[in-house]
C-alpha positions, 0 to 999 in steps of 0.5 A, spaced: 287 870 193 288 863 191 290 863 183 284 862 178 285 856 173 280 855 167 276 849 167 271 846 161 265 844 164 260 840 160 253 838 163 246 836 161 239 836 164 238 829 167 235 824 162 228 822 163 223 818 160 220 824 156 227 826 154 232 821 153 237 825 150 237 832 153 242 837 149 249 837 152 252 844 154 259 846 154 262 852 158 269 855 160 269 858 167 274 861 171 275 858 178 280 856 184 278 848 184 273 844 180 268 844 185 267 851 185 268 851 177 262 846 177 258 851 182 259 856 177 257 852 172 250 851 175 249 858 177 250 860 170 246 855 167 240 856 172 240 863 169 241 862 162 237 855 161 233 854 167 237 848 169 238 846 176 244 842 179 238 837 182 235 836 175 242 836 171 248 832 171 256 834 170 259 829 164 266 832 165 271 837 168 277 838 164 283 843 166 285 848 160 292 850 161 296 855 156 300 851 150 306 856 150 306 860 156 313 863 155 310 869 150 307 875 153 300 877 150 295 882 150 288 879 153 282 883 153 277 881 158 269 883 157 265 882 164 259 884 168 259 885 176 254 887 181 256 893 185 252 897 191 248 901 185 247 896 180 250 891 175 255 894 170 259 891 164 266 893 163 272 891 158 279 891 161 285 889 158 291 886 161 299 884 159 300 877 161 304 870 160 297 866 160 290 867 160 289 865 168 294 870 169 290 876 166 284 873 170 288 874 176 290 881 175 283 883 173 280 880 180 285 883 183 284 890 180 277 889 181 277 888 188 282 894 189 279 899 184 271 897 185 271 894 192 268 888 187 268 881 190 270 875 186 263 872 186 259 878 184 264 878 177 261 874 171 266 873 166 262 874 159 268 873 154 276 873 153 280 874 148 287 876 145 288 882 143 293 884 137 297 890 139 294 895 134 287 894 137 289 895 144 285 901 147 288 902 154 294 906 155 297 901 161 297 896 155 299 901 149 305 904 153 309 897 152 308 897 145 313 902 144 319 899 140 324 904 144 322 902 150 328 901 155 328 898 162 335 899 164 
């Protein structure tokens, strides 16, 4: 699987005579490249704001990188995915050096456990979770002060 990258996509409805200054929308998406990131932006904008690629324009696409990727953090990912039986909401926790690494872990785990393709997963929200607020045993096992890897 190609490594995911985080992009900030800025777009708006194309200006018209009726609406010369349309509202600008900013969205953070995870995609393997800029083209897929722009496509994902239009897919989500069509769902939320009834805006299509043919009636809009992308103003900017910027790749977002982790400022300090040498400190391990706990990440929480809220997602929605489509399975054979319906749409499901889910919360996942991962430990990684960067958010994109945690998202890669999530895509791999969802493919392995739920047979879920990346195109059927929508990331709703991500965030850094404090050690005391983690819920999953797979993440909590690393918070033991007496842990030993010898």
